[in-house]
C-alpha positions in Angstrom: 121.9 73.4 47.8 122.6 74.9 51.4 119.8 76.4 53.0 121.9 79.1 54.3 125.3 80.9 53.2 128.2 80.9 55.2 130.3 84.4 55.3 134.0 83.8 55.0 134.4 84.9 58.6 132.1 82.0 59.8 133.9 79.5 58.0 137.1 80.8 59.5 135.2 80.4 63.1 133.8 76.9 62.4 137.7 76.2 61.7 138.8 77.6 64.9 136.2 75.6 66.6 137.0 72.4 64.9 140.5 72.5 65.7 139.6 73.7 69.6 137.5 70.9 70.4 139.8 68.4 68.6 142.6 69.8 70.5 140.6 69.9 73.7 138.1 67.3 73.6 139.5 64.7 70.8 138.1 64.0 67.2 134.7 62.2 68.2 133.7 65.0 70.3 134.5 67.6 67.3 132.4 65.7 64.7 129.5 65.4 67.4 129.8 69.3 67.7 129.9 70.0 64.3 127.1 68.3 63.4 125.3 70.0 66.0 126.1 73.2 64.8 125.5 72.0 61.0 122.0 71.2 61.7 121.5 74.9 63.7 122.4 76.4 60.3 120.0 74.0 58.5 117.4 75.2 61.0 118.1 79.3 60.5 118.0 78.8 57.0 114.4 76.5 57.0 113.2 79.3 59.2 112.5 77.1 62.0 115.2 78.0 64.4 114.1 80.4 67.2 116.2 83.9 67.2 116.1 87.4 67.7 116.7 90.6 66.7 119.9 91.4 67.5 119.9 95.5 67.0 116.6 97.6 67.4 118.2 99.8 64.1 118.9 96.6 62.4 116.1 94.3 62.0 117.8 91.8 59.8 120.8 91.1 61.9 119.4 88.1 64.1 121.0 85.7 66.8 120.5 82.4 68.1 122.9 80.2 70.6 123.9 76.8 70.0 125.5 75.1 73.2 128.2 77.6 74.0 128.0 79.7 70.7 126.3 82.7 69.2 125.3 82.8 65.5 124.6 86.2 64.1 123.1 86.1 61.1 121.1 88.1 58.3 117.8 87.6 57.5 117.7 88.6 53.8 114.6 89.2 51.3 114.8 86.4 48.4 117.7 85.3 49.8 119.4 82.7 52.0 120.1 83.8 55.5 123.7 84.8 55.7 125.6 83.8 58.8 128.1 86.1 59.4 129.6 84.7 62.9 129.8 81.9 64.9 131.2 83.4 68.4 131.9 81.6 71.5 129.7 83.4 74.9 132.7 84.5 76.7 134.2 86.4 73.8 134.1 90.4 72.9 130.9 89.8 70.7 130.2 93.5 69.4 134.2 94.1 68.4 134.1 90.7 66.5 130.9 91.3 64.9 131.7 94.8 63.9 134.7 93.2 62.4 132.6 90.9 60.8 129.9 93.5 59.1 133.1 95.3 58.1 134.4 92.0 56.3 131.1 91.8 53.9 131.3 95.4 53.2 128.7 97.2 55.5 130.2 99.5 57.9 127.4 100.9 59.3 126.1 98.3 61.4 126.5 100.3 64.6 125.2 103.9 62.9 122.0 104.4 64.1 
């Protein structure tokens, strides 16, 4: 059983990362980067990955980095972490993250 859960948006992100990496850097590099991301997610699931709270009013929303991507996830009581998004450092993080919260039915992300 996985130590984390991927939201549909995160699955979409990973597919896009794989396509881009294969096209730009080749299959071998894409395989290496996928392995690095999967290990990163396992560390999140085990609670061994250093992360920080992303918003003051959302103590459950955390972020950490893996090379050029930020991973946004929810720490949940009595459940595996939910990885919401894996976003490149040059993306508009706030708008993309807002979309991810809407995807999982949480429209109050920016309410404080």
